[in-house]
SENUKOL-594930 format. One line per field, with one value per atom (N, C-alpha, C): residue number from 0; residue in three letters; chain; atom name; x, z, y. Coordinates in steps of 0.1 Angstrom, whole numbers, plus 5000, padded with zeros to 4 digits. Each point is the difference from the previous one (the first is absolute). Layout:
N
nr	[NUM;...]
rest	[ALA;...]
kette	[A;...]
atom	[CA;...]
xx	[X;...]
zz	[Z;...]
yy	[Y;...]
***
This chain:
92
nr	[0;0;0;1;1;1;2;2;2;3;3;3;4;4;4;5;5;5;6;6;6;7;7;7;8;8;8;9;9;9;10;10;10;11;11;11;12;12;12;13;13;13;14;14;14;15;15;15;16;16;16;17;17;17;18;18;18;19;19;19;20;20;20;21;21;21;22;22;22;23;23;23;24;24;24;25;25;25;26;26;26;27;27;27;28;28;28;29;29;29;30;30;30;31;31;31;32;32;32;33;33;33;34;34;34;35;35;35;36;36;36;37;37;37;38;38;38;39;39;39;40;40;40;41;41;41;42;42;42;43;43;43;44;44;44;45;45;45;46;46;46;47;47;47;48;48;48;49;49;49;50;50;50;51;51;51;52;52;52;53;53;53;54;54;54;55;55;55;56;56;56;57;57;57;58;58;58;59;59;59;60;60;60;61;61;61;62;62;62;63;63;63;64;64;64;65;65;65;66;66;66;67;67;67;68;68;68;69;69;69;70;70;70;71;71;71;72;72;72;73;73;73;74;74;74;75;75;75;76;76;76;77;77;77;78;78;78;79;79;79;80;80;80;81;81;81;82;82;82;83;83;83;84;84;84;85;85;85;86;86;86;87;87;87;88;88;88;89;89;89;90;90;90;91;91;91]
rest	[UNK;UNK;UNK;UNK;UNK;UNK;UNK;UNK;UNK;UNK;UNK;UNK;UNK;UNK;UNK;UNK;UNK;UNK;UNK;UNK;UNK;UNK;UNK;UNK;UNK;UNK;UNK;UNK;UNK;UNK;UNK;UNK;UNK;UNK;UNK;UNK;UNK;UNK;UNK;UNK;UNK;UNK;UNK;UNK;UNK;UNK;UNK;UNK;UNK;UNK;UNK;UNK;UNK;UNK;UNK;UNK;UNK;UNK;UNK;UNK;UNK;UNK;UNK;UNK;UNK;UNK;UNK;UNK;UNK;UNK;UNK;UNK;UNK;UNK;UNK;UNK;UNK;UNK;UNK;UNK;UNK;UNK;UNK;UNK;UNK;UNK;UNK;UNK;UNK;UNK;UNK;UNK;UNK;UNK;UNK;UNK;UNK;UNK;UNK;UNK;UNK;UNK;UNK;UNK;UNK;UNK;UNK;UNK;UNK;UNK;UNK;UNK;UNK;UNK;UNK;UNK;UNK;UNK;UNK;UNK;UNK;UNK;UNK;UNK;UNK;UNK;UNK;UNK;UNK;UNK;UNK;UNK;UNK;UNK;UNK;UNK;UNK;UNK;UNK;UNK;UNK;UNK;UNK;UNK;UNK;UNK;UNK;UNK;UNK;UNK;UNK;UNK;UNK;UNK;UNK;UNK;UNK;UNK;UNK;UNK;UNK;UNK;UNK;UNK;UNK;UNK;UNK;UNK;UNK;UNK;UNK;UNK;UNK;UNK;UNK;UNK;UNK;UNK;UNK;UNK;UNK;UNK;UNK;UNK;UNK;UNK;UNK;UNK;UNK;UNK;UNK;UNK;UNK;UNK;UNK;UNK;UNK;UNK;UNK;UNK;UNK;UNK;UNK;UNK;UNK;UNK;UNK;UNK;UNK;UNK;UNK;UNK;UNK;UNK;UNK;UNK;UNK;UNK;UNK;UNK;UNK;UNK;UNK;UNK;UNK;UNK;UNK;UNK;UNK;UNK;UNK;UNK;UNK;UNK;UNK;UNK;UNK;UNK;UNK;UNK;UNK;UNK;UNK;UNK;UNK;UNK;UNK;UNK;UNK;UNK;UNK;UNK;UNK;UNK;UNK;UNK;UNK;UNK;UNK;UNK;UNK;UNK;UNK;UNK;UNK;UNK;UNK;UNK;UNK;UNK;UNK;UNK;UNK;UNK;UNK;UNK]
kette	[A;A;A;A;A;A;A;A;A;A;A;A;A;A;A;A;A;A;A;A;A;A;A;A;A;A;A;A;A;A;A;A;A;A;A;A;A;A;A;A;A;A;A;A;A;A;A;A;A;A;A;A;A;A;A;A;A;A;A;A;A;A;A;A;A;A;A;A;A;A;A;A;A;A;A;A;A;A;A;A;A;A;A;A;A;A;A;A;A;A;A;A;A;A;A;A;A;A;A;A;A;A;A;A;A;A;A;A;A;A;A;A;A;A;A;A;A;A;A;A;A;A;A;A;A;A;A;A;A;A;A;A;A;A;A;A;A;A;A;A;A;A;A;A;A;A;A;A;A;A;A;A;A;A;A;A;A;A;A;A;A;A;A;A;A;A;A;A;A;A;A;A;A;A;A;A;A;A;A;A;A;A;A;A;A;A;A;A;A;A;A;A;A;A;A;A;A;A;A;A;A;A;A;A;A;A;A;A;A;A;A;A;A;A;A;A;A;A;A;A;A;A;A;A;A;A;A;A;A;A;A;A;A;A;A;A;A;A;A;A;A;A;A;A;A;A;A;A;A;A;A;A;A;A;A;A;A;A;A;A;A;A;A;A;A;A;A;A;A;A;A;A;A;A;A;A]
atom	[N;CA;C;N;CA;C;N;CA;C;N;CA;C;N;CA;C;N;CA;C;N;CA;C;N;CA;C;N;CA;C;N;CA;C;N;CA;C;N;CA;C;N;CA;C;N;CA;C;N;CA;C;N;CA;C;N;CA;C;N;CA;C;N;CA;C;N;CA;C;N;CA;C;N;CA;C;N;CA;C;N;CA;C;N;CA;C;N;CA;C;N;CA;C;N;CA;C;N;CA;C;N;CA;C;N;CA;C;N;CA;C;N;CA;C;N;CA;C;N;CA;C;N;CA;C;N;CA;C;N;CA;C;N;CA;C;N;CA;C;N;CA;C;N;CA;C;N;CA;C;N;CA;C;N;CA;C;N;CA;C;N;CA;C;N;CA;C;N;CA;C;N;CA;C;N;CA;C;N;CA;C;N;CA;C;N;CA;C;N;CA;C;N;CA;C;N;CA;C;N;CA;C;N;CA;C;N;CA;C;N;CA;C;N;CA;C;N;CA;C;N;CA;C;N;CA;C;N;CA;C;N;CA;C;N;CA;C;N;CA;C;N;CA;C;N;CA;C;N;CA;C;N;CA;C;N;CA;C;N;CA;C;N;CA;C;N;CA;C;N;CA;C;N;CA;C;N;CA;C;N;CA;C;N;CA;C;N;CA;C;N;CA;C;N;CA;C;N;CA;C;N;CA;C;N;CA;C;N;CA;C;N;CA;C;N;CA;C;N;CA;C]
xx	[9499;4995;5011;4995;5007;5005;5011;5009;4998;4988;5001;5004;5003;5003;4995;4995;4998;5008;4998;5010;4992;5008;4993;5001;4992;5002;4995;5008;4999;4988;4988;4990;5007;5001;5005;4987;5003;4991;4991;5006;4994;5004;4994;5005;5010;4998;5007;5010;5009;5005;4989;4996;4991;5003;5000;5003;4988;5002;4986;5008;4995;5005;4999;5008;4997;5006;4993;5006;5009;5011;5009;5006;5005;5004;5013;5009;5016;4999;5011;5000;5013;5003;5015;5011;5001;5011;5000;4988;4995;4998;4998;4992;4985;4997;4985;4993;4989;4992;4986;4998;4987;4987;4987;4989;5002;4996;5000;4987;4988;4992;4997;4995;4999;4984;5000;4989;4989;4986;4987;4996;5002;4998;5013;5006;5011;4995;4995;4993;5006;5007;5007;4989;5002;4992;5006;4991;5006;4991;5010;4996;5001;4989;4999;5000;5005;4999;4992;4988;4993;5000;5008;5003;4994;4997;4994;4999;4996;4996;4984;5000;4984;4990;4990;4989;5005;5011;5003;4993;4994;4990;5009;5008;5005;4991;4991;4991;4989;4997;4992;5006;5012;5010;4997;5004;4999;4984;4992;4987;4998;5004;4993;5012;5013;5007;4994;4991;4993;4988;4996;4987;5004;5010;5006;5004;4999;5007;5015;5006;5015;4999;5012;5005;5008;4993;5004;5002;5010;5002;4999;4992;4999;5007;5011;5003;4995;4988;4992;4992;4998;4994;5009;5007;5010;5011;5003;5009;4993;4990;4994;5001;5003;5002;4987;4998;4988;5001;5000;5001;4992;5004;4992;4996;4984;4996;5005;4999;5001;5017;5010;5014;5001;5010;5004;5006;4999;5007;5016;5004;5016;5007;5011;5009;5014;5005;5012;5012]
zz	[6503;4997;4989;4989;4988;5003;4994;5002;4985;5001;4988;4995;4991;5000;4984;5004;4985;4995;4985;4992;4987;4989;4992;4987;4993;4985;4990;4990;4988;4992;4995;4991;4988;4989;4988;4990;4989;4989;5005;5006;5007;4992;5000;4992;5010;5014;5007;5010;5005;5011;5014;5001;5011;5007;5014;5010;5008;5004;5009;5009;5014;5009;5002;5001;5002;5012;5006;5013;4994;5004;4995;5014;4996;5011;4998;5010;4999;5000;4994;5000;5006;5005;5012;4993;4988;4997;4997;5006;4999;4988;4990;4989;5001;4994;5001;4993;5003;4989;5000;4988;4996;5002;4997;5000;4988;4998;4984;4996;5003;4992;5005;4988;5006;5005;5008;5012;4990;5005;4991;4995;5009;4996;4993;4993;4991;4984;5001;4986;4996;4987;4996;4996;5009;4997;4990;4988;4988;5002;4996;4996;4986;4994;4988;4998;4991;4996;4990;4998;4988;4994;4989;4994;4987;4996;4986;4998;4992;4994;5004;5003;5002;4992;5006;4992;4996;5005;4993;5011;5010;5006;5016;5005;5012;5011;5000;5011;5000;4986;4997;5004;5001;5004;5015;5008;5012;5005;4995;5003;5002;4987;4999;5010;5002;5012;5012;5003;5013;5000;4988;4998;5003;4996;5000;5015;5009;5014;5004;4987;5003;5009;5006;5003;4991;4998;4989;5004;4995;5004;4990;4998;4988;5004;4992;5006;4993;4991;5002;5012;5007;5014;5009;5001;5015;5000;4988;4997;4995;5003;4999;5012;4995;5010;5004;5012;5003;5010;4992;5006;5012;5008;5012;4996;4995;4996;5010;5016;5006;4999;4989;5001;4988;5002;4984;4990;4989;4990;5004;4998;5002;4987;5005;4990;5000;4988;5000;5000]
yy	[4017;5014;5002;5004;5006;5013;5003;5015;5003;5009;5006;5016;5005;5011;5008;5012;5006;5007;4997;5005;5005;5009;5006;4994;4997;4993;5010;5002;5009;4992;5007;4993;5005;4990;5000;5002;5009;5004;5012;5008;5011;5011;5012;5011;5009;4998;5007;4989;5003;4990;5001;4988;4996;4985;5001;4993;4996;4986;4996;4992;4999;4995;4985;4990;4986;4995;4992;4991;4988;5002;4988;4993;4988;4992;4994;5005;4992;4987;4994;4985;5000;4988;4996;5009;4999;5007;5017;5004;5015;5006;4992;5006;5001;5012;5001;4994;4994;4993;5009;4998;5010;4989;5003;4988;4996;4988;4991;5007;5010;5003;5013;5012;5014;5000;5010;5001;5000;4996;4997;5014;5013;5010;5007;4994;5007;5000;5011;5001;5014;5000;5013;5011;5010;5011;5009;5002;5009;5012;5013;5012;5001;5008;5003;5015;5008;5012;5001;5008;5002;5014;5000;5015;5004;5010;5002;5015;5003;5013;5001;5014;5006;4990;4995;4992;4989;4995;4986;4988;5002;4990;4998;5007;4995;5000;5010;4999;4993;4992;4987;4990;4997;4989;5001;5012;5001;4995;5009;4992;4987;4993;4984;4990;5008;4992;5000;5011;5003;4992;4998;4991;4986;4997;4985;4997;5010;4998;5002;5005;5004;5011;5004;5009;5011;5013;5007;5016;5006;5017;5005;5008;5012;5012;5004;5014;5010;4999;5010;5006;4989;4999;5004;4992;4998;5013;5004;5013;5012;5001;5011;5010;5015;5009;5007;4999;5009;5011;5010;5013;5006;5006;5004;5014;5002;5011;5012;4998;5012;5003;4996;5004;5004;5011;5009;4987;5002;4991;4998;4988;4998;5007;5005;5009;4992;4999;4998;5008]
***
């Protein structure tokens, strides 16, 4: 039976600090050994921010990403405030 332990390895070349769990195996000297290859599902997931002035085509980029099967979030849709018509307007 192999005695493994979960350790967390930093992913390099990310815009923020990110760690992923890895099963490491101790050798006879107590040094933890990592697998020789990355897991099959180890594909770096990238996030992109599309910004620009009004009318620059951000919504068109969003629609094209969705059409191509990517997951995309439009701040025009996701962050829109929907007021309750039965409540008075919010006052600051």
